[in-house]
Steps between C-alpha positions, in 0.01 A plus 500: 500500500642232269812461715285470813285227343807310381648514851176378657476217245860395565439489875180296452681256270786464748261419786290261294801320351654449845176351632462286186860375530438398862184313400686313226786405735271386782291286265816356347648417841178326604515294180860402570483439875672181619614355832842585647736240638805511724849537357751229578833351395470185712290187441433238765450124486342305786657172612338205673771494766834658599671174401433586135748788525781251553401315181489828309854580617621150409831332574769766545254757364491355148123524453459861604803609293360325193158657556637854540723461195219361283242761602713808570323570831618505861352236732450602864434210735536708818146634493337629819192299405521124555485267198557779250763571233553845352610554140653839432570665163435833330412308182134399547507240222795318657333516839174353368691225319687417822178497705328252268810279474548491878136410561537211256823388667339504845223272374751281315700277733805514271688818585838473332694719248387327181134503604528865604627601156221305329221658705645852473502469120143365506390790725671749267301364204176526699566861603591595141173349374306674778651839411418455131137420578474794744625746236262368236204507739574861605511618138181318402313638803575848365400415145856493365578226247771408249780634718846339464536178699829620647322810632233282663762280665685805630178659628424186700825544695334793677275247675781420744628855547388746768564874527373757750279237660322393184531208262645638177278305260188614686635857498561483124150366434357773721697767311380360168137504618530863610674597175229322299223679687661842456558430130132414455394819681720742304500327161863381501616177335378229739734221382808725521417627848406156634816338361716785630344468845545124512867510398606827668705320770621209286860615548480382863515140379858545376735387778823464302550826307585840645278804453173641633186292454374771263805468271488120513127500427549720193771262372264204535212680328722587203628143481144365490402746228242688707352813333687822580200637690508202739877533543445867585258400778774290658766768445293784651313331785720662764 
């Protein structure tokens, strides 16, 4: 009789816990829902006329070579769409820098090597500042404060990265919101789970070193002095 009651209780618990887990996950996903955006590795800049392409190329191609060297992106002037230039690069930060710099150059009548280098550097500073602000804003929206400045700057780099059709910073915020909600439901440490969710894909911002984004993310977390529990979130998220 005792064994029978234990078995019935175990089955009831299993059914109830499965239903409860589904409720928690659904509520958490609703709390973290965000819009999806298309994935791309190409940015476009509109020109006032086709004649502008000749000025971008410059005498004997000097302007376009200087621009590509300064930005690290490929410039495609043979677009199927009239009055359009395509900027191609797998590095989203470089591509955004190039897009801003080219838009400034198009508005500025002086397109020549020295001016190109000046505006590219100015655009790079603007993008760096923009990324820093984006990282700080994301953390504060989630109630996370006093995180290392370097971590905030690195987090902001996800703003210009896309993976599986979704912006990576939005995806990280969404993950953090879901993790926060689940933590609140089950009594886990909210700050640990939220921080782990926000930084779980931080390794994807490293373009120079070899290794999986999980390994690279763990290295960064250790360098920034993150608690071991947060580092574990990054290490185990796959």
